[in-house]
C-alpha positions, 0 to 999 in steps of 0.5 A: 499499499505504501509503495502504491501511494508512493508511485501516485506521489511520483506521478503527481510531483513534477520535480520527482517526475523529472527524476523518475524520467532519468531512471526509466528513460534508457527503457524507453523504445524509440519514437514510433517504435512498436512493441506488443500492443495491449487491447484497444477499443473505441467505445462511446467516443473514448479510447478504452485500453486494457492489458494483461497484468505483468508479473512483478509489477506494482502499477503502471505509468501511463504515458501519452504522445499527441502523435506516433513520432512525438514526445511521450509524457507521463499522464497518469499511474494506475494499479488496475490493467485498464485505462480510459481517455478522451483523447481518442487520437493520441498514442499511448504506451504503458510502463509496467513498474517494478517495486524498485520504481523502475519501468520493467517493460513498455507495452505499446505504442497504441492508439486509434490510428494503429488499431484502425490502419495497422502498423504498415500505415503511418499517420503523420502529423505536423507536430511529429519529430520530423527527424524521426519521420524522415528516418522512418522513410529512409529506413524502409527505402534502404532496406528489403525485408529488413536487410540493408541493400547496398547496391550502387545507388544505395537504394534498397528499394531498387532490389525490392521489386517483388517484396511483400513489404508495404509502406503507406503514409498519410499526412495530416494538414500541415507543412513538412520539411521532409525529403522523401524518396518513394520507392517500391510499394511505398505510398504517400498521400495527404489527408486534406480536402485539397492538396494544398492542405498538405506541403511536403518539401521534396518528393523524389522517385528515382530511376535505379533500374531502367524501365522498371520503376513500378509500384508506388503512388503519391496523391492529394498533396502539394510538393513545395518545389521541384519534383522528380517522378522517374517511374514506369508503369503501375504507378500513379500520381494524382491530385498533386500540386507541384509548386515547381518543375516536374521531371519524369526522368532521372538518368536512366530510361523510364517507360511510364506512366500516368498522371491525373487531377494535377497542377503543375506551376512550372514545366513538365520535363519528360526526358527518357519517358518512352510514353506518358499519359496526362489527364484533366490537369494543368501545366506551366509547360510541357517539354519532351517526347520519345514516342507517344505522349497524350494529354486529355483535358490538360490546360496549359502551354502544352504541345498541340497534336502532331503525328508522324512515323516516329510518334508525337503528341495528342492533345484532345478533350474527352466527351466520355464519363469520368470520376475521380479516385475516392480519397481519405481525409481527416478533420480534427472534429469530424474524424476520418472521412472518405471523399468521393468525387462527383461523376463528370463528363470530359472537362479539363484542369484539376477537379480541386481548383478553378472552374471545376469547383461548385458555387461554394468553391468546394469540390464536387462530391460526398463525404462517407464517414470512415465508420461506414467502412470495414477497415480490413487488415492483412494479419486478420481478415480473410474472404469470409470476414470481408464478405460478411461486411460487404453483405452487410452493405459496408464499404471496404478499406483495405489497409497496406498489406498481402490478402491471401483469399480462399474465395472471391470478394463479392461485391453485391450492393450498388455504390459500393466503394473498395478502396486499397491503401499502400498497394494493398495486394490480393492473392488467391490461396490454393483453394480459390480456383475462381477469382479474386474479386467479383462485382455482381452489381456494378451500378456506381461501384468504385474500386481503386488502389489495388494490386492483384496477383495471379495464383497457380491456377485462378481463372480470372483476377477481376470480374465486373458485372455478370452476363445478363446482370446488373449493369451500371447505368450511364448516370452512375457509371462503375469507376475503376482506378489504379488497378494493377494485375500480375501474373508471375514474377513475385513468387517461384512456381507456375501461375495461371489465369485465362484473363486478368480482367473481364468486364461484362457490365455496361458503362464501366470507366477504367482509370489507370490499368497496368495488366502485366504478365511478368517478363522477368523474375521468378516463375516466368516462361512461356509454359510458367506464367500462362495467361491468354489475355489481359483484358476482355471488355464485353460491356457496351460504353466502356471507357478507358483512361490509360490502359497498359497491358503486356506480354500475354500469349495471345491477344493483350486486349479484346474489345467485344462491347459496342461504343468503347473508348480508349485514351491512351494504350501502351502494349508489349508483346510477349518477349518469350514466344518460342516459335512462329507456329506457336503463335498463330491466330485465326485458326493458324492462318495469321502470324501472331495475335494483335495486341488490341483486338476489337472483335468481328461484329462490333459496331463502333469503337474509338481509340487515341494514342496507341503504342505497340512494342516489339521485343520478340526475343526468343525466335524469329516471330513476326506479327501481322498487325498490331491492332485489328478491328472490323473494316465495317462500321464506325471504327476510328483510331487516331495516332498509332505507333508500333516500335521495335525495341529489340529481339531476334534480328527477324522479328518484328510487326508487319503492319500497324492496323488491318494491313495498313502502316509500315512494318518495324524491324531491326533497322527500321524501328518505328512506324506511325499512322495518324488516323484509320477510320471506316467513316469519313469524319475528320480528325 
């Protein structure tokens, strides 16, 4: 009893607390460090913390920090194994105090943020220790699976191309004097309503490996100067305000890329980028081109449309539906909410500034409280737990991690929002021979921010809509943003899928897809990672903004639906065709499979800025046509290019589309076609 009263006195007396801190300082974990966390619950808007009794301890010192990387201060001393606080967004840790007055063990830290979003997600505040925040970023950037990678660039993420680690950071409103390097499986985002609510001094995505700088994202924040984003496919730069210049390359070859809803005050310099797609943005200026640079709804001093045999620029407006990607926000009074932008048609410039705002100067859309979402964590959740919440009508927020699914995630309610944070990754277990996600009711569904991996034998990875099922409507399209699909590469062993994506619903909008049969790393080969097709679109009125499809064994993309439109397409043929006789289409009558196939019977189709590249490496193999479409009806294709990258000296592509366009081969590496049309409309 005496000792318990003594501890209470110690907790109350400032001068003794300082002395007590001197005894316990050596026991404190580093800022942001994570050990075993007690039980945390939010009940009646109060934080309830409980823990198991620690043997040999007479009481527990309660320490609190306003942030994950902030200073902890002693706030209470208790003898029971529970604590309740009104400060629900604070971080707590529990010091188990022995009879000698020394903290034997710390439990924590723990908080609403950690309990909700997990250890892979960092919620950063301006009140954090910026040196500790910088160190957390740097430590992840320079390590892979916990090991420091000492490659020539000192960049561990350069060798983490197929790591299962995930790192996601969200920044509350404020200014951050940070220099952040963004590597593989790193994602950063602001939590403001406007990108200008969060300013970070510098953000860089370098190019340590030519052409392979995949799987990283940045969104909803401003950069207080110049920015380098030297990336390839499977990346996203969205809702960004760059207050200086933006460079899309950094010395090595880059093959990207996607940018949307972004404002760059200065110049955008594309450098070595082979191709790039920009949508609904504004730039001070743009310079640079290799083959295929496309702008849709982009304001500023940018090149006008021009095309010749070596490619060029496509600068057009869209007349199709669009919905910007939903994003997480935080407000001190309202807490966490997801903002879902309103559907629009075409338009130009960023959605968060200028004429795009409503009469009150606000972005158009609605907020959904995070309480209406089920927040999934990879260490806890399964297809069964997530499907149970979907069946209840919950939206889904998948935190950063790997989710191995025994069965498909089934979306049955209209207007369901599914958000993947930090490149949340879905994989099938050995039990799942079906698909990873199936949208049974597509009306108004929004899915974003996911990486979907093929397994040993999975029929598809994503199915949107069912034949003769509930389709999305023109007034409430299904919006699919930043979705990346991968067959092989990540793990040893064979992988198989018939097609990565099948879209049966009408009125679907795809916004930044990379659909990839891996061409390098583990489990890669003609009979190892087997996938016939990348994307099959059966529904009518589909629109794609930025479609990247590569290396599948047969047609990369098949379009069976009417009135489809593609704004920008990038595709590489399979590298590893073993022999011409194993790569014949049209019942063996035609060499190779076109990359972009509009099926016979389709009455209308449009496409802009299409590039198909040849690296037929393993045998002398020819492709007759990079693109095929019907010769009747309303077919319109603008700005097409084929490129011979490398490969067998006798390999290449004979024509661009339907027998038109010059061949590409060694010595004649590019062929461009300004227009192919079955109607007489002027461009």
